C-alpha positions as CSV (number, residue, x, y, z in Angstrom):
1,X,118.9,7.5,-265.7
2,X,117.3,9.7,-263.1
3,X,113.9,8.4,-264.2
4,X,115.6,4.8,-263.6
5,X,116.5,5.2,-260.0
6,X,113.4,6.7,-259.2
7,X,111.5,3.3,-260.3
8,X,114.0,1.1,-258.6
9,X,113.5,3.3,-254.9
10,X,109.8,3.4,-255.5
11,X,109.9,-0.7,-255.9
12,X,112.1,-1.0,-252.9
13,X,109.5,1.5,-250.6
14,X,107.2,-0.9,-252.1
15,X,108.8,-3.8,-251.3
16,X,109.4,-2.8,-247.6
17,X,106.4,-1.6,-247.6
18,X,104.8,-5.3,-248.3
19,X,107.4,-6.9,-246.4
20,X,106.2,-4.8,-243.4
21,X,102.6,-6.0,-243.8
22,X,103.6,-9.2,-244.4
23,X,105.8,-9.4,-240.6
24,X,102.6,-7.4,-238.7
25,X,100.1,-9.4,-240.1
26,X,102.2,-12.9,-238.8
27,X,103.8,-11.3,-236.1
28,X,100.5,-9.1,-234.3
29,X,99.1,-12.3,-233.0
30,X,101.9,-14.1,-231.4
31,X,103.0,-10.6,-230.0
32,X,99.1,-10.0,-228.8
33,X,98.8,-13.8,-227.5
34,X,101.9,-12.6,-225.7
35,X,100.6,-10.0,-223.8
36,X,97.6,-11.2,-223.0
37,X,99.3,-14.4,-221.2
38,X,101.5,-11.8,-219.6
39,X,98.2,-10.2,-218.2
40,X,96.7,-13.1,-217.2
41,X,100.1,-14.3,-215.3
42,X,100.0,-10.8,-213.5
43,X,96.4,-10.9,-212.3
44,X,96.1,-14.8,-211.7
45,X,95.6,-15.4,-207.6
46,X,98.3,-16.2,-206.3
47,X,99.5,-19.4,-204.8
48,X,99.5,-19.3,-201.7
49,X,100.6,-21.2,-198.1
50,X,100.1,-20.4,-194.7
51,X,97.6,-18.6,-193.1
52,X,95.5,-16.1,-195.3
53,X,93.3,-13.8,-192.5
54,X,90.6,-12.2,-192.8
55,X,89.7,-10.9,-189.3
56,X,91.5,-8.3,-187.4
57,X,91.4,-10.2,-184.1
58,X,93.5,-13.2,-185.6
59,X,97.1,-13.0,-186.7
60,X,99.2,-15.4,-188.6
61,X,101.4,-16.8,-185.4
62,X,98.4,-17.1,-183.1
63,X,96.7,-19.0,-185.4
64,X,99.8,-21.5,-186.6
65,X,100.4,-22.1,-183.0
66,X,96.8,-23.0,-182.0
67,X,96.8,-25.2,-185.0
68,X,99.9,-27.2,-183.8
69,X,98.3,-27.6,-180.5
70,X,96.0,-30.8,-179.9
71,X,92.6,-29.0,-180.3
72,X,88.9,-30.6,-179.4
73,X,87.0,-32.2,-181.9
74,X,83.7,-31.0,-182.3
75,X,82.7,-33.1,-185.0
76,X,83.4,-34.8,-188.5
77,X,81.5,-35.6,-191.6
78,X,82.4,-37.4,-194.9
79,X,84.4,-34.1,-196.1
80,X,86.1,-33.2,-193.1
81,X,86.6,-32.5,-189.0
82,X,85.4,-29.6,-186.8
83,X,88.1,-28.5,-184.1
84,X,87.3,-25.9,-180.8
85,X,90.7,-23.8,-181.2
86,X,91.7,-21.2,-178.8
87,X,94.1,-18.7,-179.9
88,X,96.7,-17.0,-177.2
89,X,94.6,-14.4,-177.3
90,X,91.5,-16.4,-176.1
91,X,89.5,-15.8,-179.2
92,X,87.6,-19.0,-179.5
93,X,87.6,-20.3,-183.1
94,X,86.0,-23.4,-185.2
95,X,88.3,-24.9,-187.3
96,X,86.8,-27.0,-190.3
97,X,89.9,-29.3,-191.7
98,X,89.0,-30.4,-194.8
99,X,89.4,-33.8,-196.2
100,X,93.0,-34.1,-198.2
101,X,92.8,-33.6,-202.0
102,X,93.1,-36.1,-204.8
103,X,96.8,-36.5,-205.5
104,X,96.4,-35.4,-209.0
105,X,95.0,-32.2,-208.0
106,X,96.6,-29.2,-210.1
107,X,97.8,-26.0,-209.0
108,X,95.1,-24.1,-211.1
109,X,92.6,-26.6,-209.0
110,X,93.7,-25.4,-206.1
111,X,94.0,-21.9,-207.3
112,X,90.4,-21.7,-208.2
113,X,89.6,-22.9,-204.9
114,X,91.9,-20.0,-203.3
115,X,89.9,-17.7,-205.3
116,X,86.7,-19.0,-204.3
117,X,87.7,-18.9,-200.5
118,X,88.3,-15.1,-200.8
119,X,84.5,-14.4,-202.4
120,X,83.3,-16.6,-199.4
121,X,85.3,-14.3,-197.2
122,X,83.5,-11.5,-198.7
123,X,80.0,-12.7,-197.4
124,X,78.7,-10.4,-194.5
125,X,75.4,-11.2,-192.9
126,X,73.9,-11.7,-189.7
127,X,73.4,-14.9,-191.1
128,X,76.1,-16.1,-192.6
129,X,79.1,-17.9,-190.8
130,X,81.8,-15.8,-192.1
131,X,85.2,-17.5,-193.3
132,X,87.6,-15.9,-190.9
133,X,90.6,-17.1,-192.2
134,X,92.6,-20.2,-194.0
135,X,95.3,-22.1,-194.4
136,X,96.5,-24.0,-197.4
137,X,98.9,-26.9,-196.4
138,X,100.3,-28.9,-199.7
139,X,97.1,-31.5,-199.8
140,X,94.1,-29.9,-197.8
141,X,92.9,-26.7,-196.2
142,X,92.1,-25.5,-192.7
143,X,88.9,-22.9,-192.7
144,X,88.7,-20.8,-189.5
145,X,84.9,-19.3,-188.2
146,X,83.5,-18.0,-185.5
147,X,83.3,-20.5,-182.6
148,X,79.3,-21.4,-182.1
149,X,78.5,-22.5,-178.9
150,X,75.1,-24.4,-179.2
151,X,76.6,-26.3,-182.5
152,X,74.3,-26.9,-185.3
153,X,70.4,-27.0,-185.4
154,X,70.5,-30.6,-185.5
155,X,72.6,-31.2,-182.4
156,X,69.9,-28.9,-180.8
157,X,67.0,-30.5,-181.8
158,X,68.3,-34.1,-181.2
159,X,68.6,-32.8,-177.5
160,X,64.8,-32.1,-178.0
161,X,63.7,-35.5,-178.8
162,X,66.0,-36.6,-175.4
163,X,64.5,-33.6,-173.3
164,X,67.9,-32.3,-172.8
165,X,67.0,-29.0,-174.2
166,X,63.4,-27.2,-174.8
167,X,63.0,-25.3,-177.7
168,X,59.9,-23.0,-177.8
169,X,57.8,-23.1,-181.0
170,X,58.3,-19.1,-181.2
171,X,62.2,-19.6,-181.0
172,X,61.8,-22.7,-183.7
173,X,60.1,-20.1,-186.1
174,X,62.6,-17.3,-185.6
175,X,65.5,-19.6,-187.0
176,X,63.6,-20.7,-189.4
177,X,62.8,-17.4,-190.6
178,X,66.3,-16.1,-190.5
179,X,67.7,-19.3,-192.1
180,X,65.3,-18.0,-195.0
181,X,67.1,-14.1,-194.5
182,X,70.3,-15.7,-195.3
183,X,69.6,-17.8,-198.3
184,X,67.7,-14.2,-199.3
185,X,70.6,-12.8,-199.1
186,X,73.1,-15.4,-200.7
187,X,70.3,-15.1,-203.9
188,X,69.4,-12.1,-204.2
189,X,72.3,-9.2,-202.3
190,X,75.5,-11.0,-203.4
191,X,76.9,-10.5,-207.2
192,X,77.4,-12.7,-208.4
193,X,75.0,-14.9,-206.7
194,X,76.3,-17.5,-204.1
195,X,74.2,-21.0,-203.8
196,X,75.1,-22.8,-200.5
197,X,74.9,-26.1,-202.4
198,X,74.6,-28.2,-199.0
199,X,72.1,-27.0,-196.8
200,X,70.9,-29.3,-194.4
201,X,70.4,-28.8,-190.7
202,X,73.7,-29.7,-189.9
203,X,75.2,-26.8,-191.5
204,X,72.7,-24.3,-189.7
205,X,75.0,-23.4,-186.9
206,X,73.5,-21.5,-183.3
207,X,75.3,-18.8,-181.2
208,X,73.9,-18.9,-177.6
209,X,70.9,-17.0,-178.3
210,X,69.8,-19.7,-180.5
211,X,70.5,-17.2,-183.6
212,X,71.2,-19.1,-186.9
213,X,74.1,-19.0,-189.1
214,X,74.3,-20.9,-192.4
215,X,77.5,-22.6,-192.6
216,X,80.3,-23.9,-195.1
217,X,78.4,-21.6,-197.7
218,X,79.6,-22.3,-201.9
219,X,82.0,-25.4,-200.0
220,X,80.3,-28.4,-201.5
221,X,81.1,-26.6,-205.5
222,X,84.8,-26.6,-204.4
223,X,85.1,-29.3,-202.7
224,X,84.6,-32.6,-205.1
225,X,84.5,-35.4,-202.1
226,X,81.7,-33.6,-200.6
227,X,78.5,-35.8,-201.0
228,X,75.6,-33.8,-201.2
229,X,73.0,-36.5,-201.8
230,X,74.0,-38.4,-198.3
231,X,72.4,-35.7,-196.3
232,X,68.8,-36.5,-197.2
233,X,68.0,-33.1,-197.8
234,X,69.0,-32.3,-201.2
235,X,66.4,-31.0,-204.2
236,X,65.2,-33.9,-206.5
237,X,67.2,-33.0,-209.3
238,X,70.5,-33.0,-207.7
239,X,69.9,-37.1,-206.8
240,X,68.6,-37.5,-210.6
241,X,71.1,-35.6,-212.3
242,X,73.7,-34.3,-209.8
243,X,72.6,-30.8,-211.2
244,X,72.2,-28.0,-208.9
245,X,70.3,-25.1,-209.7
246,X,69.5,-21.4,-207.7
247,X,65.9,-23.0,-206.8
248,X,67.6,-25.8,-204.8
249,X,68.6,-24.9,-202.0
250,X,65.0,-23.4,-201.4
251,X,63.7,-27.1,-202.1
252,X,66.2,-28.8,-199.6
253,X,65.3,-26.4,-197.1
254,X,61.2,-27.3,-197.7
255,X,62.5,-30.6,-197.9
256,X,63.5,-30.5,-193.9
């Protein structure tokens, strides 16, 4: 009788172990997937509205107040318009209002753009035009940059052609060298590497001393409505198959 009870008890133990293994083998992948999805949800970039500030000289309140007012139009392109905006503290900034998104753009697309803007805002170099803040509305972004009083390299060269401005050859050479320094930073110092995607004279801004700042770094990657080929400064592979490589910025620079 005792031996029989031991056999029955042993069988129950074996059955419990087998059932536990089967339950664990079925439940573990589901549990692991649940943990993975939870971690991804916690770590994902929040879906933000309103101002996101990267500069201590700009506050959300002053920026929203300035954007609500009528501002001076500096220029426009196929993907947006630039405005000169004066904040309540006297700081002058340039605000680029991107063209509206496709109405079918998902939250994941807009969240990816936010992630990339965070990366672009972290770039710091003397010859880059840094992103100081951005405001995400329902279907567009307003990007806030330092104001460049001389405008773009294209503006300056147009003034030279009609004899409104003079630009000595040593200054032209310095501008060319400093643009290369900005590209060198994007390609060799940034980790991960950042490509400009839309290098052209209108995206080289000049301060009051004719010191260049590369503008719109990486934006063409984010905004599908930016027509890189329309600038006439693209590398050949961009015209042929719309593929952009790490050498394309240099080719676009040399073409110009």
